[in-house]
PDB file of N, H, CA, C and O in Angstrom:
ATOM      1  N   MET A   1      74.628 129.391 178.008  1.00  0.00           N
ATOM      2  CA  MET A   1      75.913 129.835 177.518  1.00  0.00           C
ATOM      3  C   MET A   1      75.884 131.344 177.314  1.00  0.00           C
ATOM      4  O   MET A   1      74.912 131.885 176.786  1.00  0.00           O
ATOM      5  N   GLU A   2      76.921 132.004 177.722  1.00  0.00           N
ATOM      6  H   GLU A   2      77.710 131.564 178.151  1.00  0.00           H
ATOM      7  CA  GLU A   2      77.017 133.453 177.637  1.00  0.00           C
ATOM      8  C   GLU A   2      77.479 133.871 176.246  1.00  0.00           C
ATOM      9  O   GLU A   2      78.440 133.319 175.711  1.00  0.00           O
ATOM     10  N   THR A   3      76.793 134.843 175.668  1.00  0.00           N
ATOM     11  H   THR A   3      76.012 135.291 176.103  1.00  0.00           H
ATOM     12  CA  THR A   3      77.146 135.346 174.346  1.00  0.00           C
ATOM     13  C   THR A   3      77.504 136.810 174.459  1.00  0.00           C
ATOM     14  O   THR A   3      76.882 137.551 175.220  1.00  0.00           O
ATOM     15  N   LYS A   4      78.519 137.236 173.695  1.00  0.00           N
ATOM     16  H   LYS A   4      79.025 136.634 173.077  1.00  0.00           H
ATOM     17  CA  LYS A   4      78.905 138.640 173.676  1.00  0.00           C
ATOM     18  C   LYS A   4      78.523 139.258 172.346  1.00  0.00           C
ATOM     19  O   LYS A   4      78.591 138.614 171.300  1.00  0.00           O
ATOM     20  N   CYS A   5      78.124 140.503 172.404  1.00  0.00           N
ATOM     21  H   CYS A   5      78.068 141.026 173.254  1.00  0.00           H
ATOM     22  CA  CYS A   5      77.798 141.256 171.202  1.00  0.00           C
ATOM     23  C   CYS A   5      79.083 141.469 170.398  1.00  0.00           C
ATOM     24  O   CYS A   5      80.100 141.894 170.946  1.00  0.00           O
ATOM     25  N   THR A   6      79.030 141.177 169.122  1.00  0.00           N
ATOM     26  H   THR A   6      78.204 140.832 168.677  1.00  0.00           H
ATOM     27  CA  THR A   6      80.200 141.331 168.271  1.00  0.00           C
ATOM     28  C   THR A   6      80.583 142.792 168.107  1.00  0.00           C
ATOM     29  O   THR A   6      81.761 143.101 167.929  1.00  0.00           O
ATOM     30  N   LEU A   7      79.624 143.685 168.162  1.00  0.00           N
ATOM     31  H   LEU A   7      78.667 143.434 168.307  1.00  0.00           H
ATOM     32  CA  LEU A   7      79.893 145.103 167.942  1.00  0.00           C
ATOM     33  C   LEU A   7      80.426 145.802 169.191  1.00  0.00           C
ATOM     34  O   LEU A   7      81.469 146.453 169.132  1.00  0.00           O
ATOM     35  N   CYS A   8      79.730 145.679 170.316  1.00  0.00           N
ATOM     36  H   CYS A   8      78.883 145.150 170.365  1.00  0.00           H
ATOM     37  CA  CYS A   8      80.131 146.411 171.528  1.00  0.00           C
ATOM     38  C   CYS A   8      80.845 145.538 172.559  1.00  0.00           C
ATOM     39  O   CYS A   8      81.406 146.054 173.525  1.00  0.00           O
ATOM     40  N   ARG A   9      80.830 144.213 172.358  1.00  0.00           N
ATOM     41  H   ARG A   9      80.374 143.793 171.572  1.00  0.00           H
ATOM     42  CA  ARG A   9      81.497 143.239 173.228  1.00  0.00           C
ATOM     43  C   ARG A   9      80.860 143.081 174.600  1.00  0.00           C
ATOM     44  O   ARG A   9      81.447 142.431 175.466  1.00  0.00           O
ATOM     45  N   HIS A  10      79.675 143.652 174.833  1.00  0.00           N
ATOM     46  H   HIS A  10      79.197 144.179 174.130  1.00  0.00           H
ATOM     47  CA  HIS A  10      78.966 143.442 176.094  1.00  0.00           C
ATOM     48  C   HIS A  10      78.261 142.090 176.076  1.00  0.00           C
ATOM     49  O   HIS A  10      77.911 141.577 175.014  1.00  0.00           O
ATOM     50  N   THR A  11      78.059 141.529 177.241  1.00  0.00           N
ATOM     51  H   THR A  11      78.343 141.946 178.104  1.00  0.00           H
ATOM     52  CA  THR A  11      77.367 140.252 177.368  1.00  0.00           C
ATOM     53  C   THR A  11      75.878 140.429 177.090  1.00  0.00           C
ATOM     54  O   THR A  11      75.257 141.382 177.560  1.00  0.00           O
ATOM     55  N   ILE A  12      75.318 139.507 176.325  1.00  0.00           N
ATOM     56  H   ILE A  12      75.822 138.733 175.943  1.00  0.00           H
ATOM     57  CA  ILE A  12      73.880 139.494 176.052  1.00  0.00           C
ATOM     58  C   ILE A  12      73.291 138.449 176.990  1.00  0.00           C
ATOM     59  O   ILE A  12      73.453 137.251 176.756  1.00  0.00           O
ATOM     60  N   PRO A  13      72.607 138.883 178.052  1.00  0.00           N
ATOM     61  CA  PRO A  13      72.161 137.952 179.079  1.00  0.00           C
ATOM     62  C   PRO A  13      71.015 137.026 178.668  1.00  0.00           C
ATOM     63  O   PRO A  13      70.911 135.913 179.184  1.00  0.00           O
ATOM     64  N   ASP A  14      70.177 137.457 177.774  1.00  0.00           N
ATOM     65  H   ASP A  14      70.261 138.361 177.355  1.00  0.00           H
ATOM     66  CA  ASP A  14      68.978 136.702 177.416  1.00  0.00           C
ATOM     67  C   ASP A  14      69.036 136.309 175.940  1.00  0.00           C
ATOM     68  O   ASP A  14      69.255 137.167 175.085  1.00  0.00           O
ATOM     69  N   ARG A  15      68.845 135.031 175.630  1.00  0.00           N
ATOM     70  H   ARG A  15      68.668 134.334 176.325  1.00  0.00           H
ATOM     71  CA  ARG A  15      68.902 134.554 174.241  1.00  0.00           C
ATOM     72  C   ARG A  15      67.851 135.216 173.364  1.00  0.00           C
ATOM     73  O   ARG A  15      68.048 135.346 172.155  1.00  0.00           O
ATOM     74  N   SER A  16      66.744 135.633 173.949  1.00  0.00           N
ATOM     75  H   SER A  16      66.584 135.527 174.931  1.00  0.00           H
ATOM     76  CA  SER A  16      65.692 136.267 173.153  1.00  0.00           C
ATOM     77  C   SER A  16      66.120 137.653 172.659  1.00  0.00           C
ATOM     78  O   SER A  16      65.498 138.203 171.750  1.00  0.00           O
ATOM     79  N   LEU A  17      67.164 138.213 173.243  1.00  0.00           N
ATOM     80  H   LEU A  17      67.669 137.766 173.981  1.00  0.00           H
ATOM     81  CA  LEU A  17      67.669 139.521 172.822  1.00  0.00           C
ATOM     82  C   LEU A  17      68.732 139.419 171.732  1.00  0.00           C
ATOM     83  O   LEU A  17      69.112 140.434 171.150  1.00  0.00           O
ATOM     84  N   GLN A  18      69.212 138.225 171.449  1.00  0.00           N
ATOM     85  H   GLN A  18      68.904 137.400 171.922  1.00  0.00           H
ATOM     86  CA  GLN A  18      70.244 138.051 170.426  1.00  0.00           C
ATOM     87  C   GLN A  18      69.673 138.298 169.035  1.00  0.00           C
ATOM     88  O   GLN A  18      68.589 137.816 168.707  1.00  0.00           O
ATOM     89  N   ARG A  19      70.397 139.041 168.232  1.00  0.00           N
ATOM     90  H   ARG A  19      71.278 139.433 168.499  1.00  0.00           H
ATOM     91  CA  ARG A  19      70.027 139.275 166.846  1.00  0.00           C
ATOM     92  C   ARG A  19      71.190 138.799 165.980  1.00  0.00           C
ATOM     93  O   ARG A  19      72.318 139.263 166.148  1.00  0.00           O
ATOM     94  N   TRP A  20      70.925 137.885 165.062  1.00  0.00           N
ATOM     95  H   TRP A  20      70.009 137.508 164.926  1.00  0.00           H
ATOM     96  CA  TRP A  20      71.955 137.366 164.166  1.00  0.00           C
ATOM     97  C   TRP A  20      71.811 138.030 162.811  1.00  0.00           C
ATOM     98  O   TRP A  20      70.720 138.069 162.243  1.00  0.00           O
ATOM     99  N   CYS A  21      72.894 138.542 162.305  1.00  0.00           N
ATOM    100  H   CYS A  21      73.780 138.510 162.767  1.00  0.00           H
ATOM    101  CA  CYS A  21      72.906 139.208 161.010  1.00  0.00           C
ATOM    102  C   CYS A  21      73.385 138.215 159.945  1.00  0.00           C
ATOM    103  O   CYS A  21      74.005 137.201 160.266  1.00  0.00           O
ATOM    104  N   ALA A  22      73.094 138.512 158.691  1.00  0.00           N
ATOM    105  H   ALA A  22      72.590 139.335 158.430  1.00  0.00           H
ATOM    106  CA  ALA A  22      73.535 137.670 157.576  1.00  0.00           C
ATOM    107  C   ALA A  22      75.055 137.610 157.470  1.00  0.00           C
ATOM    108  O   ALA A  22      75.593 136.668 156.888  1.00  0.00           O
ATOM    109  N   CYS A  23      75.748 138.589 158.016  1.00  0.00           N
ATOM    110  H   CYS A  23      75.311 139.354 158.489  1.00  0.00           H
ATOM    111  CA  CYS A  23      77.210 138.599 157.960  1.00  0.00           C
ATOM    112  C   CYS A  23      77.834 137.732 159.052  1.00  0.00           C
ATOM    113  O   CYS A  23      79.050 137.541 159.075  1.00  0.00           O
ATOM    114  N   GLY A  24      76.999 137.202 159.965  1.00  0.00           N
ATOM    115  H   GLY A  24      76.011 137.356 159.946  1.00  0.00           H
ATOM    116  CA  GLY A  24      77.492 136.313 161.006  1.00  0.00           C
ATOM    117  C   GLY A  24      77.680 136.956 162.369  1.00  0.00           C
ATOM    118  O   GLY A  24      78.070 136.277 163.319  1.00  0.00           O
ATOM    119  N   TRP A  25      77.416 138.230 162.483  1.00  0.00           N
ATOM    120  H   TRP A  25      77.099 138.781 161.711  1.00  0.00           H
ATOM    121  CA  TRP A  25      77.569 138.911 163.757  1.00  0.00           C
ATOM    122  C   TRP A  25      76.367 138.631 164.647  1.00  0.00           C
ATOM    123  O   TRP A  25      75.234 138.573 164.168  1.00  0.00           O
ATOM    124  N   CYS A  26      76.613 138.456 165.941  1.00  0.00           N
ATOM    125  H   CYS A  26      77.533 138.503 166.329  1.00  0.00           H
ATOM    126  CA  CYS A  26      75.564 138.317 166.937  1.00  0.00           C
ATOM    127  C   CYS A  26      75.564 139.603 167.759  1.00  0.00           C
ATOM    128  O   CYS A  26      76.596 140.004 168.296  1.00  0.00           O
ATOM    129  N   MET A  27      74.391 140.250 167.855  1.00  0.00           N
ATOM    130  H   MET A  27      73.553 139.924 167.419  1.00  0.00           H
ATOM    131  CA  MET A  27      74.325 141.544 168.535  1.00  0.00           C
ATOM    132  C   MET A  27      73.079 141.658 169.387  1.00  0.00           C
ATOM    133  O   MET A  27      72.132 140.883 169.250  1.00  0.00           O
ATOM    134  N   ASP A  28      73.100 142.654 170.281  1.00  0.00           N
ATOM    135  H   ASP A  28      73.868 143.284 170.392  1.00  0.00           H
ATOM    136  CA  ASP A  28      71.891 142.984 171.014  1.00  0.00           C
ATOM    137  C   ASP A  28      71.032 143.871 170.095  1.00  0.00           C
ATOM    138  O   ASP A  28      71.531 144.346 169.075  1.00  0.00           O
ATOM    139  N   PRO A  29      69.769 144.100 170.429  1.00  0.00           N
ATOM    140  CA  PRO A  29      68.884 144.854 169.525  1.00  0.00           C
ATOM    141  C   PRO A  29      69.385 146.258 169.179  1.00  0.00           C
ATOM    142  O   PRO A  29      69.228 146.695 168.039  1.00  0.00           O
ATOM    143  N   ASN A  30      69.974 146.961 170.116  1.00  0.00           N
ATOM    144  H   ASN A  30      70.102 146.606 171.042  1.00  0.00           H
ATOM    145  CA  ASN A  30      70.461 148.313 169.857  1.00  0.00           C
ATOM    146  C   ASN A  30      71.621 148.292 168.866  1.00  0.00           C
ATOM    147  O   ASN A  30      71.642 149.082 167.922  1.00  0.00           O
ATOM    148  N   CYS A  31      72.570 147.410 169.067  1.00  0.00           N
ATOM    149  H   CYS A  31      72.553 146.768 169.834  1.00  0.00           H
ATOM    150  CA  CYS A  31      73.712 147.318 168.152  1.00  0.00           C
ATOM    151  C   CYS A  31      73.262 146.833 166.781  1.00  0.00           C
ATOM    152  O   CYS A  31      73.833 147.231 165.766  1.00  0.00           O
ATOM    153  N   ASP A  32      72.257 145.989 166.741  1.00  0.00           N
ATOM    154  H   ASP A  32      71.793 145.665 167.565  1.00  0.00           H
ATOM    155  CA  ASP A  32      71.731 145.507 165.462  1.00  0.00           C
ATOM    156  C   ASP A  32      71.214 146.680 164.636  1.00  0.00           C
ATOM    157  O   ASP A  32      71.480 146.754 163.437  1.00  0.00           O
ATOM    158  N   ARG A  33      70.482 147.592 165.261  1.00  0.00           N
ATOM    159  H   ARG A  33      70.266 147.532 166.235  1.00  0.00           H
ATOM    160  CA  ARG A  33      69.990 148.782 164.549  1.00  0.00           C
ATOM    161  C   ARG A  33      71.149 149.631 164.045  1.00  0.00           C
ATOM    162  O   ARG A  33      71.111 150.135 162.923  1.00  0.00           O
ATOM    163  N   ASN A  34      72.175 149.790 164.870  1.00  0.00           N
ATOM    164  H   ASN A  34      72.205 149.380 165.782  1.00  0.00           H
ATOM    165  CA  ASN A  34      73.322 150.605 164.483  1.00  0.00           C
ATOM    166  C   ASN A  34      74.161 149.932 163.396  1.00  0.00           C
ATOM    167  O   ASN A  34      74.804 150.618 162.602  1.00  0.00           O
ATOM    168  N   HIS A  35      74.161 148.626 163.354  1.00  0.00           N
ATOM    169  H   HIS A  35      73.639 148.069 163.999  1.00  0.00           H
ATOM    170  CA  HIS A  35      74.978 147.855 162.418  1.00  0.00           C
ATOM    171  C   HIS A  35      74.383 147.772 161.017  1.00  0.00           C
ATOM    172  O   HIS A  35      75.122 147.611 160.047  1.00  0.00           O
ATOM    173  N   ARG A  36      73.085 147.877 160.895  1.00  0.00           N
ATOM    174  H   ARG A  36      72.484 148.008 161.683  1.00  0.00           H
ATOM    175  CA  ARG A  36      72.409 147.633 159.614  1.00  0.00           C
ATOM    176  C   ARG A  36      72.966 148.432 158.450  1.00  0.00           C
ATOM    177  O   ARG A  36      73.140 147.882 157.363  1.00  0.00           O
ATOM    178  N   SER A  37      73.247 149.703 158.641  1.00  0.00           N
ATOM    179  H   SER A  37      73.106 150.150 159.524  1.00  0.00           H
ATOM    180  CA  SER A  37      73.692 150.528 157.512  1.00  0.00           C
ATOM    181  C   SER A  37      75.106 150.191 157.046  1.00  0.00           C
ATOM    182  O   SER A  37      75.431 150.402 155.878  1.00  0.00           O
ATOM    183  N   PHE A  38      75.955 149.670 157.940  1.00  0.00           N
ATOM    184  H   PHE A  38      75.691 149.498 158.889  1.00  0.00           H
ATOM    185  CA  PHE A  38      77.317 149.343 157.508  1.00  0.00           C
ATOM    186  C   PHE A  38      77.620 147.844 157.523  1.00  0.00           C
ATOM    187  O   PHE A  38      78.782 147.443 157.593  1.00  0.00           O
ATOM    188  N   CYS A  39      76.574 147.021 157.457  1.00  0.00           N
ATOM    189  H   CYS A  39      75.631 147.347 157.400  1.00  0.00           H
ATOM    190  CA  CYS A  39      76.756 145.570 157.384  1.00  0.00           C
ATOM    191  C   CYS A  39      77.501 145.230 156.089  1.00  0.00           C
ATOM    192  O   CYS A  39      77.109 145.702 155.022  1.00  0.00           O
ATOM    193  N   PRO A  40      78.564 144.424 156.156  1.00  0.00           N
ATOM    194  CA  PRO A  40      79.322 144.093 154.950  1.00  0.00           C
ATOM    195  C   PRO A  40      78.542 143.240 153.947  1.00  0.00           C
ATOM    196  O   PRO A  40      78.979 143.089 152.806  1.00  0.00           O
ATOM    197  N   VAL A  41      77.393 142.679 154.350  1.00  0.00           N
ATOM    198  H   VAL A  41      77.038 142.801 155.277  1.00  0.00           H
ATOM    199  CA  VAL A  41      76.614 141.840 153.444  1.00  0.00           C
ATOM    200  C   VAL A  41      75.535 142.637 152.706  1.00  0.00           C
ATOM    201  O   VAL A  41      75.413 142.531 151.486  1.00  0.00           O
ATOM    202  N   HIS A  42      74.756 143.432 153.438  1.00  0.00           N
ATOM    203  H   HIS A  42      74.855 143.518 154.429  1.00  0.00           H
ATOM    204  CA  HIS A  42      73.631 144.113 152.789  1.00  0.00           C
ATOM    205  C   HIS A  42      73.422 145.546 153.236  1.00  0.00           C
ATOM    206  O   HIS A  42      72.322 146.069 153.059  1.00  0.00           O
ATOM    207  N   GLY A  43      74.400 146.198 153.795  1.00  0.00           N
ATOM    208  H   GLY A  43      75.294 145.772 153.938  1.00  0.00           H
ATOM    209  CA  GLY A  43      74.254 147.586 154.239  1.00  0.00           C
ATOM    210  C   GLY A  43      74.495 148.593 153.132  1.00  0.00           C
ATOM    211  O   GLY A  43      75.196 148.304 152.162  1.00  0.00           O
ATOM    212  N   SER A  44      73.919 149.767 153.276  1.00  0.00           N
ATOM    213  H   SER A  44      73.350 150.002 154.065  1.00  0.00           H
ATOM    214  CA  SER A  44      74.092 150.820 152.272  1.00  0.00           C
ATOM    215  C   SER A  44      75.496 151.434 152.341  1.00  0.00           C
ATOM    216  O   SER A  44      75.966 152.017 151.364  1.00  0.00           O
ATOM    217  N   GLU A  45      76.153 151.307 153.474  1.00  0.00           N
ATOM    218  H   GLU A  45      75.771 150.834 154.268  1.00  0.00           H
ATOM    219  CA  GLU A  45      77.523 151.798 153.654  1.00  0.00           C
ATOM    220  C   GLU A  45      78.470 150.613 153.865  1.00  0.00           C
ATOM    221  O   GLU A  45      79.273 150.617 154.798  1.00  0.00           O
ATOM    222  N   ARG A  46      78.373 149.609 153.005  1.00  0.00           N
ATOM    223  H   ARG A  46      77.720 149.606 152.248  1.00  0.00           H
ATOM    224  CA  ARG A  46      79.125 148.351 153.162  1.00  0.00           C
ATOM    225  C   ARG A  46      80.621 148.533 153.343  1.00  0.00           C
ATOM    226  O   ARG A  46      81.246 147.780 154.090  1.00  0.00           O
ATOM    227  N   TRP A  47      81.196 149.499 152.687  1.00  0.00           N
ATOM    228  H   TRP A  47      80.689 150.111 152.080  1.00  0.00           H
ATOM    229  CA  TRP A  47      82.654 149.652 152.747  1.00  0.00           C
ATOM    230  C   TRP A  47      83.133 149.891 154.181  1.00  0.00           C
ATOM    231  O   TRP A  47      84.245 149.490 154.527  1.00  0.00           O
ATOM    232  N   ILE A  48      82.316 150.537 155.023  1.00  0.00           N
ATOM    233  H   ILE A  48      81.414 150.863 154.742  1.00  0.00           H
ATOM    234  CA  ILE A  48      82.699 150.760 156.422  1.00  0.00           C
ATOM    235  C   ILE A  48      82.733 149.426 157.157  1.00  0.00           C
ATOM    236  O   ILE A  48      83.678 149.158 157.900  1.00  0.00           O
ATOM    237  N   GLY A  49      81.731 148.596 156.965  1.00  0.00           N
ATOM    238  H   GLY A  49      80.964 148.814 156.362  1.00  0.00           H
ATOM    239  CA  GLY A  49      81.696 147.274 157.598  1.00  0.00           C
ATOM    240  C   GLY A  49      82.829 146.397 157.147  1.00  0.00           C
ATOM    241  O   GLY A  49      83.370 145.636 157.949  1.00  0.00           O
ATOM    242  N   ALA A  50      83.210 146.475 155.888  1.00  0.00           N
ATOM    243  H   ALA A  50      82.770 147.093 155.237  1.00  0.00           H
ATOM    244  CA  ALA A  50      84.314 145.667 155.372  1.00  0.00           C
ATOM    245  C   ALA A  50      85.632 146.077 156.021  1.00  0.00           C
ATOM    246  O   ALA A  50      86.483 145.228 156.283  1.00  0.00           O
ATOM    247  N   VAL A  51      85.804 147.351 156.279  1.00  0.00           N
ATOM    248  H   VAL A  51      85.112 148.041 156.066  1.00  0.00           H
ATOM    249  CA  VAL A  51      87.026 147.847 156.925  1.00  0.00           C
ATOM    250  C   VAL A  51      87.056 147.402 158.382  1.00  0.00           C
ATOM    251  O   VAL A  51      88.125 147.078 158.899  1.00  0.00           O
ATOM    252  N   GLU A  52      85.898 147.377 159.062  1.00  0.00           N
ATOM    253  H   GLU A  52      85.029 147.640 158.642  1.00  0.00           H
ATOM    254  CA  GLU A  52      85.832 147.031 160.464  1.00  0.00           C
ATOM    255  C   GLU A  52      86.097 145.563 160.720  1.00  0.00           C
ATOM    256  O   GLU A  52      86.556 145.217 161.809  1.00  0.00           O
ATOM    257  N   LEU A  53      85.828 144.678 159.761  1.00  0.00           N
ATOM    258  H   LEU A  53      85.455 144.959 158.876  1.00  0.00           H
ATOM    259  CA  LEU A  53      86.051 143.250 159.970  1.00  0.00           C
ATOM    260  C   LEU A  53      87.508 143.021 160.084  1.00  0.00           C
ATOM    261  O   LEU A  53      87.942 141.884 160.266  1.00  0.00           O
TER     262      LEU A  53
END
């Protein structure tokens, strides 16, 4: 089954590359690193993630 990154919307071709965050987003490894600081669940800049949802 094809999965798309919640952040950039690109297809994640390999299941081993999927990263699931506590907020429910599925991302590729690069987007996961970029998402950490503004994750609405545990990021240091949570307010940005809350606005983006």
